[in-house]
ZAZAVO-758972 format. One record per residue (C-alpha): x, y, z; chain; residue number from 1; residue in one letter. Coordinates in nm, 3 decimals. Each point is the difference from the previous one (the first is absolute). Layout:
residues N
ATOM       px       py       pz  chaine  num  residu
ATOM        X        Y        Z       A  NUM       A
...
//
This chain:
residues 269
ATOM       px       py       pz  chaine  num  residu
ATOM  -14.171   -7.780   -0.312       A    1       M
ATOM    0.339   -0.070   -0.155       A    2       N
ATOM    0.085    0.205   -0.305       A    3       T
ATOM    0.147   -0.188   -0.295       A    4       L
ATOM    0.338    0.098   -0.135       A    5       R
ATOM    0.029    0.057   -0.372       A    6       I
ATOM    0.294   -0.009   -0.239       A    7       A
ATOM    0.014    0.046   -0.375       A    8       I
ATOM    0.174   -0.311   -0.124       A    9       A
ATOM   -0.015    0.063   -0.372       A   10       L
ATOM   -0.010    0.368   -0.088       A   11       A
ATOM    0.045   -0.023   -0.374       A   12       C
ATOM   -0.211   -0.053   -0.310       A   13       I
ATOM    0.136   -0.206   -0.285       A   14       G
ATOM   -0.058    0.252   -0.276       A   15       C
ATOM    0.157    0.287    0.196       A   16       L
ATOM    0.366   -0.088    0.028       A   17       T
ATOM    0.122    0.357    0.041       A   18       V
ATOM    0.260   -0.003    0.281       A   19       P
ATOM   -0.038    0.247    0.283       A   20       L
ATOM    0.220    0.296   -0.080       A   21       A
ATOM    0.260    0.104    0.253       A   22       A
ATOM   -0.138    0.353    0.025       A   23       V
ATOM    0.025    0.154    0.344       A   24       D
ATOM   -0.270    0.267   -0.010       A   25       L
ATOM    0.119    0.138    0.334       A   26       A
ATOM    0.317    0.120   -0.174       A   27       K
ATOM   -0.189    0.219   -0.245       A   28       I
ATOM    0.059    0.367    0.071       A   29       E
ATOM   -0.334    0.167    0.064       A   30       R
ATOM    0.058    0.361   -0.094       A   31       K
ATOM   -0.189    0.234   -0.231       A   32       I
ATOM    0.201    0.247   -0.208       A   33       A
ATOM   -0.267    0.269   -0.034       A   34       K
ATOM   -0.343    0.036    0.159       A   35       E
ATOM   -0.286    0.246   -0.053       A   36       P
ATOM   -0.144    0.215    0.276       A   37       V
ATOM   -0.267   -0.215    0.164       A   38       Y
ATOM   -0.330    0.135    0.128       A   39       K
ATOM   -0.041   -0.268    0.269       A   40       S
ATOM    0.201   -0.269    0.179       A   41       K
ATOM    0.167   -0.201   -0.277       A   42       A
ATOM   -0.004   -0.382    0.007       A   43       K
ATOM    0.275   -0.196   -0.176       A   44       Y
ATOM    0.029   -0.335   -0.177       A   45       C
ATOM    0.266   -0.133   -0.238       A   46       L
ATOM   -0.075   -0.234   -0.290       A   47       L
ATOM    0.281   -0.207   -0.152       A   48       V
ATOM   -0.020   -0.194   -0.326       A   49       F
ATOM    0.164   -0.304   -0.154       A   50       G
ATOM    0.184   -0.302    0.144       A   51       P
ATOM    0.289    0.218    0.117       A   52       E
ATOM   -0.218    0.294    0.117       A   53       A
ATOM    0.211    0.244   -0.201       A   54       K
ATOM   -0.284    0.233   -0.104       A   55       T
ATOM   -0.137    0.199    0.294       A   56       R
ATOM   -0.315    0.210   -0.010       A   57       V
ATOM   -0.111    0.217    0.290       A   58       W
ATOM   -0.363    0.047    0.099       A   59       L
ATOM   -0.085    0.287    0.232       A   60       V
ATOM   -0.355    0.063    0.115       A   61       Q
ATOM   -0.083    0.359    0.086       A   62       D
ATOM   -0.368   -0.002    0.096       A   63       G
ATOM   -0.200   -0.028   -0.322       A   64       D
ATOM    0.317    0.016   -0.211       A   65       T
ATOM    0.235   -0.284   -0.085       A   66       L
ATOM    0.349    0.071   -0.135       A   67       Y
ATOM    0.144   -0.275   -0.221       A   68       V
ATOM    0.368    0.001   -0.097       A   69       D
ATOM   -0.077   -0.137   -0.347       A   70       R
ATOM    0.349    0.007   -0.146       A   71       N
ATOM    0.165   -0.120    0.322       A   72       A
ATOM    0.243    0.291    0.028       A   73       N
ATOM   -0.105    0.114    0.345       A   74       G
ATOM   -0.146    0.332   -0.119       A   75       D
ATOM   -0.365    0.022    0.103       A   76       L
ATOM   -0.041    0.356   -0.130       A   77       T
ATOM    0.009   -0.093   -0.369       A   78       E
ATOM   -0.307    0.038   -0.220       A   79       A
ATOM   -0.227   -0.304   -0.007       A   80       G
ATOM    0.093   -0.123    0.346       A   81       N
ATOM   -0.302    0.151    0.174       A   82       K
ATOM   -0.321   -0.206    0.016       A   83       V
ATOM   -0.325    0.127    0.151       A   84       T
ATOM   -0.233   -0.238    0.183       A   85       A
ATOM   -0.283   -0.135   -0.210       A   86       K
ATOM   -0.334    0.150    0.093       A   87       K
ATOM   -0.283   -0.233    0.096       A   88       G
ATOM   -0.125   -0.230    0.273       A   89       D
ATOM    0.351   -0.119    0.091       A   90       Y
ATOM    0.147    0.344    0.068       A   91       T
ATOM   -0.088    0.198    0.311       A   92       N
ATOM    0.260    0.253    0.108       A   93       A
ATOM   -0.161    0.057    0.340       A   94       E
ATOM    0.034   -0.370    0.083       A   95       E
ATOM    0.345   -0.038   -0.156       A   96       G
ATOM   -0.132   -0.239   -0.265       A   97       V
ATOM    0.141    0.030   -0.352       A   98       F
ATOM    0.028   -0.184   -0.330       A   99       T
ATOM    0.284    0.083   -0.239       A  100       F
ATOM    0.034   -0.122   -0.358       A  101       E
ATOM    0.361    0.073   -0.087       A  102       A
ATOM    0.032   -0.158   -0.345       A  103       G
ATOM    0.310   -0.164   -0.146       A  104       D
ATOM    0.362   -0.042    0.102       A  105       I
ATOM    0.278   -0.065   -0.253       A  106       N
ATOM    0.290   -0.216    0.120       A  107       V
ATOM    0.246   -0.019   -0.287       A  108       G
ATOM   -0.173   -0.186   -0.286       A  109       P
ATOM   -0.280   -0.118    0.232       A  110       L
ATOM   -0.329    0.185    0.042       A  111       L
ATOM   -0.188   -0.062    0.324       A  112       H
ATOM   -0.363    0.108   -0.010       A  113       K
ATOM   -0.273    0.125    0.229       A  114       N
ATOM    0.176    0.106    0.319       A  115       L
ATOM   -0.275    0.058    0.254       A  116       H
ATOM   -0.009    0.080    0.370       A  117       L
ATOM   -0.295   -0.013    0.238       A  118       S
ATOM    0.010    0.140    0.354       A  119       I
ATOM   -0.285   -0.132    0.210       A  120       I
ATOM   -0.138   -0.005    0.354       A  121       K
ATOM    0.087   -0.303    0.212       A  122       L
ATOM   -0.304   -0.003    0.228       A  123       D
ATOM   -0.146   -0.308   -0.164       A  124       Y
ATOM    0.311   -0.202    0.096       A  125       L
ATOM    0.013    0.097    0.366       A  126       A
ATOM   -0.237   -0.271    0.125       A  127       D
ATOM    0.176   -0.289   -0.179       A  128       R
ATOM    0.364    0.098   -0.042       A  129       D
ATOM    0.219    0.042    0.307       A  130       E
ATOM    0.261    0.206   -0.186       A  131       D
ATOM   -0.266    0.241   -0.123       A  132       A
ATOM   -0.149    0.024    0.349       A  133       K
ATOM    0.337    0.092    0.153       A  134       V
ATOM    0.083    0.233   -0.288       A  135       Y
ATOM   -0.328    0.192    0.038       A  136       L
ATOM    0.030    0.012    0.377       A  137       A
ATOM    0.327    0.192   -0.044       A  138       K
ATOM   -0.136    0.218   -0.279       A  139       D
ATOM   -0.379    0.001   -0.060       A  140       P
ATOM    0.057    0.196   -0.322       A  141       K
ATOM    0.243   -0.255   -0.145       A  142       A
ATOM   -0.075   -0.108   -0.355       A  143       R
ATOM    0.072   -0.309   -0.209       A  144       G
ATOM    0.180   -0.005   -0.335       A  145       Y
ATOM   -0.071   -0.216   -0.304       A  146       M
ATOM    0.227    0.032   -0.302       A  147       L
ATOM    0.023   -0.185   -0.331       A  148       G
ATOM    0.130   -0.007   -0.357       A  149       M
ATOM   -0.004   -0.214   -0.313       A  150       D
ATOM    0.365   -0.102   -0.038       A  151       I
ATOM    0.159   -0.088   -0.335       A  152       E
ATOM    0.208   -0.312    0.055       A  153       M
ATOM    0.165   -0.151   -0.310       A  154       P
ATOM   -0.075   -0.372   -0.018       A  155       G
ATOM   -0.294    0.026    0.239       A  156       R
ATOM   -0.369    0.026   -0.085       A  157       Q
ATOM   -0.260    0.141    0.238       A  158       G
ATOM   -0.353    0.139    0.001       A  159       K
ATOM    0.103    0.364    0.014       A  160       G
ATOM   -0.007    0.248   -0.286       A  161       L
ATOM    0.165   -0.143   -0.311       A  162       G
ATOM    0.080   -0.326    0.178       A  163       G
ATOM    0.190    0.171    0.280       A  164       R
ATOM    0.021   -0.152    0.347       A  165       V
ATOM   -0.221    0.165    0.260       A  166       E
ATOM    0.194    0.073    0.317       A  167       Q
ATOM   -0.085    0.195    0.311       A  168       G
ATOM    0.001    0.044    0.376       A  169       V
ATOM   -0.320   -0.030    0.199       A  170       C
ATOM   -0.010    0.189    0.334       A  171       I
ATOM    0.202   -0.265    0.185       A  172       R
ATOM    0.210   -0.310   -0.027       A  173       D
ATOM    0.122   -0.257    0.251       A  174       V
ATOM    0.231    0.264    0.153       A  175       N
ATOM   -0.269    0.260    0.066       A  176       G
ATOM   -0.174    0.303   -0.148       A  177       I
ATOM    0.155    0.214   -0.274       A  178       L
ATOM    0.078    0.355    0.112       A  179       K
ATOM    0.141    0.283   -0.209       A  180       F
ATOM    0.277    0.170    0.197       A  181       A
ATOM    0.039    0.356    0.128       A  182       D
ATOM    0.360    0.016   -0.132       A  183       R
ATOM    0.165   -0.131   -0.320       A  184       P
ATOM    0.266   -0.190    0.197       A  185       E
ATOM   -0.272   -0.201    0.175       A  186       D
ATOM   -0.207   -0.067   -0.311       A  187       A
ATOM   -0.129   -0.353   -0.065       A  188       P
ATOM    0.135   -0.158   -0.317       A  189       I
ATOM   -0.234   -0.187   -0.236       A  190       I
ATOM    0.163   -0.225   -0.260       A  191       H
ATOM   -0.174   -0.045   -0.337       A  192       F
ATOM    0.125   -0.251   -0.259       A  193       G
ATOM    0.227   -0.166    0.254       A  194       G
ATOM    0.064   -0.369    0.071       A  195       P
ATOM   -0.303   -0.212    0.087       A  196       F
ATOM   -0.041   -0.195    0.319       A  197       Q
ATOM   -0.286   -0.173    0.178       A  198       I
ATOM   -0.094    0.170    0.325       A  199       T
ATOM   -0.269   -0.008    0.263       A  200       L
ATOM   -0.269    0.255   -0.075       A  201       F
ATOM   -0.072    0.046    0.370       A  202       D
ATOM    0.103   -0.151    0.332       A  203       R
ATOM   -0.211   -0.316    0.042       A  204       P
ATOM   -0.155   -0.088    0.334       A  205       H
ATOM   -0.017   -0.379   -0.007       A  206       L
ATOM   -0.180   -0.165    0.290       A  207       T
ATOM   -0.073   -0.365    0.073       A  208       I
ATOM   -0.351   -0.111   -0.107       A  209       D
ATOM   -0.065    0.321   -0.189       A  210       R
ATOM    0.010    0.053   -0.374       A  211       Q
ATOM    0.208    0.294   -0.116       A  212       T
ATOM    0.075    0.126   -0.348       A  213       D
ATOM    0.368    0.010   -0.086       A  214       L
ATOM    0.052    0.264   -0.269       A  215       V
ATOM    0.322    0.032   -0.199       A  216       L
ATOM    0.096    0.263   -0.252       A  217       G
ATOM    0.245    0.028   -0.287       A  218       L
ATOM    0.201    0.308    0.081       A  219       G
ATOM    0.319    0.201    0.017       A  220       T
ATOM    0.134    0.118    0.333       A  221       A
ATOM    0.040    0.372    0.064       A  222       G
ATOM    0.145    0.194    0.290       A  223       L
ATOM   -0.237    0.077    0.286       A  224       G
ATOM   -0.336   -0.126    0.120       A  225       A
ATOM   -0.262   -0.051   -0.268       A  226       G
ATOM    0.245    0.028   -0.291       A  227       T
ATOM   -0.034   -0.350   -0.149       A  228       T
ATOM   -0.096    0.043   -0.365       A  229       T
ATOM   -0.250   -0.270   -0.093       A  230       Y
ATOM   -0.050   -0.122   -0.356       A  231       S
ATOM   -0.330   -0.106   -0.150       A  232       R
ATOM    0.065   -0.354   -0.114       A  233       Y
ATOM   -0.270   -0.056   -0.269       A  234       E
ATOM    0.180   -0.075   -0.328       A  235       M
ATOM    0.333    0.045    0.181       A  236       L
ATOM    0.000   -0.342    0.169       A  237       I
ATOM   -0.146   -0.313   -0.167       A  238       P
ATOM   -0.310   -0.129    0.177       A  239       E
ATOM    0.161   -0.340    0.059       A  240       N
ATOM    0.291    0.143    0.202       A  241       V
ATOM   -0.051    0.018    0.378       A  242       H
ATOM    0.210    0.096    0.303       A  243       P
ATOM    0.060   -0.245    0.284       A  244       K
ATOM   -0.002    0.071    0.371       A  245       V
ATOM    0.139   -0.204    0.287       A  246       E
ATOM   -0.184    0.020    0.333       A  247       L
ATOM    0.174   -0.104    0.319       A  248       T
ATOM   -0.241   -0.120    0.270       A  249       Y
ATOM    0.124    0.011    0.362       A  250       P
ATOM    0.052   -0.340    0.160       A  251       A
ATOM   -0.285   -0.114    0.223       A  252       S
ATOM    0.244   -0.100    0.274       A  253       R
ATOM    0.334    0.146    0.113       A  254       P
ATOM    0.292   -0.173   -0.167       A  255       G
ATOM   -0.202   -0.129   -0.297       A  256       D
ATOM    0.098    0.099   -0.352       A  257       T
ATOM   -0.218    0.276   -0.153       A  258       P
ATOM   -0.218   -0.112   -0.290       A  259       I
ATOM    0.063    0.155   -0.340       A  260       K
ATOM   -0.250    0.001   -0.286       A  261       E
ATOM    0.056    0.124   -0.355       A  262       L
ATOM   -0.297    0.154   -0.181       A  263       Y
ATOM   -0.043    0.110   -0.361       A  264       E
ATOM   -0.218    0.312   -0.022       A  265       L
ATOM   -0.220   -0.026   -0.307       A  266       K
ATOM   -0.271    0.255    0.076       A  267       E
ATOM    0.048    0.349   -0.138       A  268       R
ATOM   -0.180    0.309    0.122       A  269       C
//
């Protein structure tokens, strides 16, 4: 069967007129000024905040310990930067499964709440996600990362704590599965409070005569697979505002003009 080609024709929402910032995350220097002595193989991730990504907060996972560079000075040895995994059903050191509740992050006058990180097994994805299948084939002990915060955004209202906007990454995005890196210079970069854009939530597989869900997300691009930061849109986007998508259908005969259809997506999940 012929696969349909898809293109986003209108990737904007009327109430969100924030222009995409010209921030090249690849140019950010990924170095840590001072690190503690780790007890296991450290895994690195860099969080950046604000439209211009000026505030940079390191996360380093060391087994059941998470180091959080709360004041963004690159010194992970300071008091208050060490977070121990929460005990309970979602923490199992033998299986490499952990839940961290890391609290608040101050960025200038803004207070972002409820930083949380979950590290989970990916077995349940292997039978329905090709990326996960390949990932686990290379490393059966590979784990998935989910990370979120309630972000204070002046002029915006969300369903997070105190009207903050809930933002987070969820195991994967259209570019692949999120992986914390073995070295700071290779760390993925996750952008909170950055410019909004409409993006595909996953790579769609559109086939003639078959119904397929096309899922979009409101997010901010990061650097690396799985780093798109998605925003929860309740209260943030009016219910009567909808994205539009243009589908291009291959011509039935060589030389014919492809057929284009514009759709307004009104269903929210």
